[in-house]
C-alpha positions as CSV (number, residue, x, y, z in Angstrom):
1,X,-19.7,16.9,-14.7
2,X,-18.6,13.5,-13.4
3,X,-16.1,12.7,-10.7
4,X,-13.7,11.4,-13.3
5,X,-13.8,14.8,-15.1
6,X,-13.1,16.6,-11.9
7,X,-10.2,14.4,-11.1
8,X,-8.7,15.1,-14.5
9,X,-8.9,18.9,-14.0
10,X,-8.2,19.0,-10.2
11,X,-4.6,20.4,-10.5
12,X,-5.6,23.2,-12.8
13,X,-8.7,23.9,-10.7
14,X,-6.8,24.2,-7.5
15,X,-4.1,26.3,-9.2
16,X,-6.8,28.6,-10.5
17,X,-5.8,28.0,-14.1
18,X,-9.2,26.9,-15.5
19,X,-11.7,29.1,-17.4
20,X,-14.7,30.4,-15.5
21,X,-17.2,28.1,-17.1
22,X,-15.3,25.0,-16.2
23,X,-14.8,26.3,-12.6
24,X,-18.5,26.9,-12.4
25,X,-19.2,23.3,-13.5
26,X,-16.7,21.9,-10.9
27,X,-18.1,24.1,-8.1
28,X,-21.6,22.9,-9.0
29,X,-20.4,19.3,-8.9
30,X,-18.7,19.9,-5.5
31,X,-22.0,21.1,-4.0
32,X,-23.4,17.6,-4.4
33,X,-20.4,15.3,-4.2
34,X,-18.8,14.9,-0.8
35,X,-16.0,12.5,-2.0
36,X,-14.9,15.1,-4.5
37,X,-15.0,17.9,-1.9
38,X,-12.8,15.8,0.3
39,X,-10.3,15.2,-2.6
40,X,-10.2,18.9,-3.5
41,X,-9.8,20.0,0.2
42,X,-7.1,17.5,0.8
43,X,-5.3,18.5,-2.4
44,X,-5.4,22.2,-1.4
45,X,-4.2,21.4,2.1
46,X,-1.3,19.2,0.8
47,X,-0.2,22.0,-1.6
48,X,-0.4,24.6,1.1
49,X,1.8,22.5,3.5
50,X,4.2,21.7,0.7
51,X,4.5,25.4,-0.3
52,X,5.0,26.6,3.2
53,X,7.7,24.0,3.7
54,X,7.0,23.9,7.4
55,X,7.6,20.8,9.5
56,X,4.4,18.9,10.3
57,X,4.1,17.2,13.6
58,X,2.5,13.8,13.2
59,X,0.2,13.1,16.2
60,X,1.7,10.5,18.6
61,X,-1.1,8.0,18.1
62,X,-0.5,8.0,14.4
63,X,3.3,7.7,15.0
64,X,2.7,4.7,17.3
65,X,0.4,3.0,14.8
66,X,2.8,3.6,11.9
67,X,5.8,2.2,13.9
68,X,3.7,-0.8,14.9
69,X,2.7,-1.6,11.3
70,X,6.2,-1.1,10.1
71,X,7.7,-3.4,12.7
72,X,5.1,-6.1,11.9
73,X,5.8,-5.9,8.2
74,X,9.6,-5.9,8.8
75,X,9.2,-9.0,10.9
76,X,7.1,-10.8,8.2
77,X,9.6,-9.8,5.5
78,X,12.7,-10.9,7.5
79,X,11.1,-14.2,8.7
80,X,10.1,-15.3,5.2
81,X,13.6,-14.7,3.8
């Protein structure tokens, strides 16, 4: 299995809707591919957060960085108009 194949099947894999042989191929691939493990783990976490529909507190440093970047982009956009 290649990374591209895993990405095409990720939704069905995470949802448990693939046949056992394809799941086994994916799990074998995940043993040796850190980037795909990260994608699968992130996808699972995202789905869990979405399904739980709970508010997620963004850490303050991330909020600060996001606001700074948004302010900078806003200034660039309004100054070039």
